[in-house]
C-alpha positions as CSV (number, residue, x, y, z in Angstrom):
1,M,0.0,0.0,0.0
2,H,1.4,3.4,-1.0
3,D,0.1,6.8,0.2
4,E,1.0,10.4,0.2
5,T,2.6,10.2,3.6
6,L,5.1,7.7,2.4
7,S,5.9,9.6,-0.7
8,Q,7.6,12.3,1.2
9,F,10.3,9.9,2.3
10,E,11.0,8.9,-1.3
11,F,12.0,12.4,-2.6
12,E,15.2,11.9,-4.6
13,T,15.6,8.4,-3.3
14,D,14.8,4.9,-4.4
15,P,11.2,4.0,-3.5
16,F,10.4,1.8,-0.5
17,T,10.7,-1.9,-1.2
18,A,7.8,-4.2,-0.8
19,A,9.3,-5.5,2.5
20,E,9.7,-1.9,3.8
21,L,6.1,-1.1,2.9
22,A,5.0,-4.2,4.8
23,A,7.0,-3.3,7.9
24,I,5.6,0.2,7.8
25,A,2.1,-1.1,7.5
26,T,2.6,-3.3,10.5
27,Y,4.1,-0.4,12.5
28,R,1.1,1.8,11.6
29,K,-1.4,-0.9,12.6
30,V,0.1,-1.3,16.0
31,S,0.7,2.4,16.7
32,E,-2.5,3.7,15.1
33,G,-4.1,6.6,17.0
34,I,-1.6,6.9,19.8
35,Y,0.0,10.0,18.6
36,D,-3.4,11.6,17.9
37,D,-4.6,10.8,21.4
38,L,-1.4,11.7,23.3
39,G,0.4,14.2,21.1
40,G,0.7,17.7,22.7
41,I,-0.6,16.8,26.1
42,A,0.0,19.5,28.6
43,P,-0.5,19.9,32.4
44,Q,-3.5,22.1,31.8
45,D,-5.1,19.2,29.9
46,L,-4.7,16.9,32.9
47,I,-6.0,19.3,35.6
48,P,-9.7,19.3,34.5
49,L,-9.5,15.5,34.2
50,G,-8.2,15.1,37.7
51,A,-10.9,17.4,39.2
52,G,-13.7,15.3,37.9
53,L,-12.2,11.9,38.6
54,E,-11.3,10.2,41.8
55,A,-7.7,9.3,42.4
56,T,-8.2,5.8,41.1
57,G,-9.6,7.1,37.8
58,V,-6.8,9.5,37.3
59,R,-4.2,6.8,38.0
60,F,-5.9,4.5,35.5
61,L,-6.0,7.2,32.9
62,L,-2.3,7.9,33.3
63,A,-1.3,4.2,33.5
64,D,-3.3,3.5,30.3
65,S,-1.6,6.4,28.5
66,A,1.8,5.1,29.7
67,D,0.9,1.6,28.4
68,R,0.0,3.1,25.0
69,L,3.3,4.9,24.8
70,N,5.1,1.6,25.6
71,K,3.1,-0.1,22.8
72,W,4.2,2.7,20.4
73,Y,7.9,2.2,21.6
74,L,7.7,-1.5,21.0
75,A,6.2,-0.9,17.5
76,L,9.0,1.6,16.7
77,D,11.6,-0.8,18.0
78,Q,10.2,-3.6,15.8
79,A,10.2,-1.2,12.8
80,L,13.9,-0.5,13.4
81,A,14.6,-4.2,13.0
82,E,12.3,-4.8,10.1
83,L,13.3,-1.8,8.0
84,L,17.0,-2.8,8.2
85,T,18.3,-4.0,4.8
86,C,20.8,-6.8,5.1
87,S,22.8,-7.9,2.2
88,T,26.2,-9.6,1.6
89,E,27.7,-6.2,1.1
90,S,26.3,-4.3,4.0
91,T,23.6,-3.9,6.6
92,R,22.0,-0.5,6.5
93,Y,18.7,1.5,6.2
94,S,17.7,2.8,2.9
95,V,17.5,6.6,2.6
96,A,13.7,6.4,2.5
97,A,13.6,4.1,5.6
98,S,16.0,6.4,7.4
99,R,13.9,9.4,6.8
100,F,10.7,7.6,7.9
101,L,12.3,6.2,11.1
102,K,13.8,9.6,12.1
103,S,10.4,11.3,11.6
104,E,8.5,8.6,13.6
105,S,11.1,8.5,16.4
106,G,11.0,12.3,16.6
107,K,7.2,12.2,17.1
108,Y,7.5,9.4,19.6
109,H,10.1,11.1,21.7
110,Q,8.4,14.5,21.7
111,T,5.1,12.9,22.7
112,R,6.7,10.9,25.5
113,Q,8.5,13.9,26.8
114,S,5.4,16.0,26.7
115,F,3.4,13.3,28.5
116,E,6.0,12.8,31.2
117,Y,6.4,16.5,31.8
118,A,2.6,17.0,32.0
119,V,2.2,14.0,34.5
120,T,5.1,15.3,36.6
121,V,3.7,18.8,36.8
122,F,0.1,17.5,37.5
123,L,1.2,15.0,40.2
124,L,3.4,17.6,42.0
125,G,0.6,20.2,41.7
126,R,3.1,22.8,40.3
127,H,2.3,25.6,38.0
128,T,4.1,26.1,34.7
129,G,5.2,29.2,32.9
130,P,7.9,31.8,33.3
131,T,6.9,32.6,36.9
132,G,5.8,29.1,37.9
133,D,7.6,27.0,40.5
134,Y,8.5,24.2,38.1
135,P,10.6,24.9,35.1
136,P,9.0,24.9,31.7
137,A,9.6,22.0,29.3
138,T,12.6,22.6,27.1
139,V,13.7,20.7,24.0
140,T,16.6,22.7,22.8
141,V,19.0,25.6,23.4
142,S,19.4,28.7,21.3
143,L,22.9,30.0,21.6
144,T,22.2,33.1,19.5
145,M,19.3,34.0,21.9
146,Q,21.2,32.6,24.9
147,S,18.1,30.8,26.1
148,L,16.5,27.4,26.6
149,Q,13.6,26.9,24.3
150,G,10.4,24.9,24.7
151,Y,7.9,23.5,22.1
152,N,6.6,26.9,21.1
């Protein structure tokens, strides 16, 4: 199966092989919907949920989300193994597979970091922001601006 999402990884490269497409289809089937459900979660998203649920309900919600992130991790780990091209000359990823894996692992790591940050802030009852008592989530450093930078 070929779609527009996969075509972006083929720009100026050899197209995905049938085996690569099968591995990607398996990965997508296992990880389907997890990014959409958990992507961009923030502490302020959890606070209203906690107010309406008893402690057991919040714990279940957080544990279920963590389990789904683990499922995504395992699917990505399997894709890393299945997208590897082994030949008598070399063992490597194709350019298209490398681009796909970098993109998917970036989404996974950002989602996991965002979830873990939100849970930490929520469970500690801390406020976020420039004047808050818990530091804001940072993902990189800008040397030209001499500052730590978050998702925005």
